[in-house]
N, C-alpha and C positions, 0 to 999 in steps of 0.2 A: 634480318632477313636476307642482307649482302652476303652475309659469311654464309649462312646456306646456301644461294643460288651457287655461288664461286665450289661451295665444295660439289653440289651435283652438280657443275658444267665440269669440273676438274675430272671427276670419278669418270664421270661416261667418257672425256674423252682418253683418258690413257686405260680405261678396260675396254672401251669400243675397238682405240687401237689396237692391243691384243691380242682382243680375238676374232678381228679382219684380219689380221696378218699371221694366224694360224691356218685359220679357215681357210683364206687363201692359197695358202704355200702350192695347192697345184698347177695354180698360174704361173706361173716361175719356168713353166716343165713348154710353156708357148713362147711363142716365135716374138721378144718385145713390145713390137707394133701392139696387140693382142693383148699382153698381161698388162701394159701400160696404164689400160684405160679403168685398171680398180684403182688405182691413184686420187685421181678426178672424184671418183665418185666418194671415197676418203674421204677427198679436200673438204668435198660437199655438202657433205653428211658433219661435220665440224661447224662449217660455217652454219648453217640449219639451230646444232643445239647451242650456238653463240647467242643466235639467235632470242633463241624459244627459252632458254634454259638459263642464258648469263644476261639477257638484255640487252646484247651488242649489235649493234646495224652495220650491217657493211656498204658503204658507196665505193662505187666505184668510177672517178672521173676518167677520159680521155683516151676511151675504145679505141676511139678512128684514129690514133697515135700510131699501134698498134702496127708496122711494117706484116707484109707477106717475106716467107721462107727464114734462115738461120738468120741470127743476132745474136747480140749479147745486151740480159736486161740487167742493168746494175741497181738494185732496190735498198733504201732508205731503210736501215734493218732498230728497231727498239722491242723486237720482243721474237715470242718463238708465234703468233699470232701468220706474219707473214708465210712463213715458212708453209702453210699449205693454202692461207691464204689466197695468197698468189698462182700455184697451177692450175686451178681452173682457166684461167687468162691467155692462159697461152694452146697453143695444137699440138707440140711436143716438148715441152720443155726438159732440160735436165739440170741439175743443181750440182756447182762448187760445193765439195762438202771436207769437214775432214778426213785424212783415213782412216780418222781412231772409229770411227760411226763406222766402216765398214765388218769390226769386230765384234758389236754388240750381235748377239745369235737371234737369228732369224730375222731381224729390223737390215742387219748387214746384207743377207741373204738379197734382201731386196733390191738395194743402192747397188748393188754389184749385178745382179742380174737386167732389170735397169738402165742399168748402161751411167748412174751417177759418175760428175768425174772425182775421184779423191786426191785431195794433198795431203802430202807428208811436211806441213810447217815445220819441222827440224832441221828439214834440210834445202834453203830456199834456191839455189840456183837450177840443182835437179827438179826440186818439186816446179817451177817454174816451166822448166824445158815438159815435164811429163804432161804437167796442167795445159799445157801448151798444144801439143801431142793432141791429146783427146778431146776438147774442144776445137779442134778442126777438124776431126771427124764430124764432131756435133756440129759442127755449120754446114759443112759436104753434104751434112745428112737432112739440111734444112732444119733443122732444130735449134728451142730457145735456151743461151748459154744464162741461168736463174745465179748471179754473185751476190754478196753482198757487201759491196768498198771495202767499210769502216771492218772487215774480218768475223766480227762479231759483235754481240745486242748492244748498243748505247742510249742510255736513260733519255730519253724524252727532255730534250732542251739542252743535252751536253755541251762539248764543243768535239765538233766532229773531226776523227780522225779517220779519213782513206789511207788503201794502200796502195801500196805500188802495181799488184796484181790485174784490178781492172787497164791500170795502162796500157803494161805488156800486153792484155790481152788482144784490146782495142788497134796497139800497130805492131801485131806480129798476125791477125788475122782481120784485118783491112773492109771491116764489117760494122754496121750501123749499131747503136747503143742505144736502149734505150732506159732513159732516167724513169727510177720511179718514188716518188714522194710519198710517206703517211704522216700520221700520230698515233700510232700501236699503243706508243708507250705509256700514252694516258688512261686506256681503258684497261690494256694488258701489261701491267708494268713487269719490266726483264726482274726474275726471283723474286715476286709476290706472290704470294694465294690468292690474293681477289681481283675479281674479273669488276670493272664500272660497266653498268649500264651506258649504255649512247650510241654516237656513231663515229664508226671510226672509218674513215676518210684513206682510199688510196687513190692517187692523183698521176694516170700516165703523164708524159708528159713527152713535146714533142720529138722524134729520134736525136743524135747527133752523130752527125754524117762521118764516112770515114775520111783520111790526108788529112785530118790537125794533127798541126804539134805536138808532145806529148803534153808541154806544160800546158798549152792551148787547154788541151781536153779534158787536160785536168782538174785547172781554175774551171771551165766551164762545166762541167758533171758536177763539180762540188757547191760550184754558186746555184744552180736547177734546182738539185736537191733538197743543198740546205735554205734556197728564198722560198720555194713552199712547201718544204715541212713547217720551216717558221712560222708561216701562213697560216695551216692545219693545223697547227698549235693554236694557234689565237682565236679563228675559228672557233674550235672546242672548248673556250674558254670563255669565251662567252653565249655560246648556247648550255653549255654545263659547267657555273662557277664554284658550283660545291665538289668540284672532284679533290679528291682530295692530293692527288696527285700533282696540280697543279701548284699549290706550296712551294715545294721543293722543284720547281722546272722555273719558279718566278725566280726561287733563289740562285739557277743555273746561269739565268741568262742575265740575268744581274751581275756575277761575274764578268759577264762578255760582252755587257754597256750594252745589254740589252733590255727593254722594260716588255713584260706581256700586260696588252691590255685588261683593266676594270681589276688589276691586283696590284695590292703593295703590299713590296717586301719590306720591312722594319729595320733602322738603320744601327746597327748593333752601338752607334754613337746614343741614341737615344736614350738604352736601356742600365 
């Protein structure tokens, strides 16, 4: 049953995304402030499909922490789920994404027309300069910049690997940074086919005000996101003790000197 529900959701997700992108192509001729509204619609459609097909419910905590105007959203990245589930939470968001995505037929047209911010990872200094320029324009327009500070998906429970990009933007833009913790990797594992039923939680934390030294900002951001993400994993482990992913999470935590509650990892010396 799990495999069937996962298959149905995955099919619905990819087929509906392709169909909607083709059907909505004419909206790209409209001004961005009008054409953008198709994206939250697509995101909500997939959130509904997650619930009704895959049995994954989404809970968002801390909406009251979302400030007005332009700011940076720095979110933990464990799966593809947050790439669309974050969209409806903000008034006018823009993602920082790999430049290569702009070369994908149709999808790339949307990222360009809707003014998403491309980054050429192969040219670090030039990439930072270009990213900062486009990000400053977005902030001046009152938009919200969505960035995954680790740059790529990390398995749930893995050692965090935050990159310099978000620190650079914080220093250069002088705006608030809104941390977002989550536990999506337990229910939608990266590179995995199965979608496990349960409650995914996004927790929006109080914004970090501008003006901190870079090292202090970096330490604060990592500490807050990781502390709350770990707590959300613990909550899910208690509520969903049969999640297969938890065995691997417990092993990762053990490697980091942590213990996942109610989860025993066998000591190799016992074998």
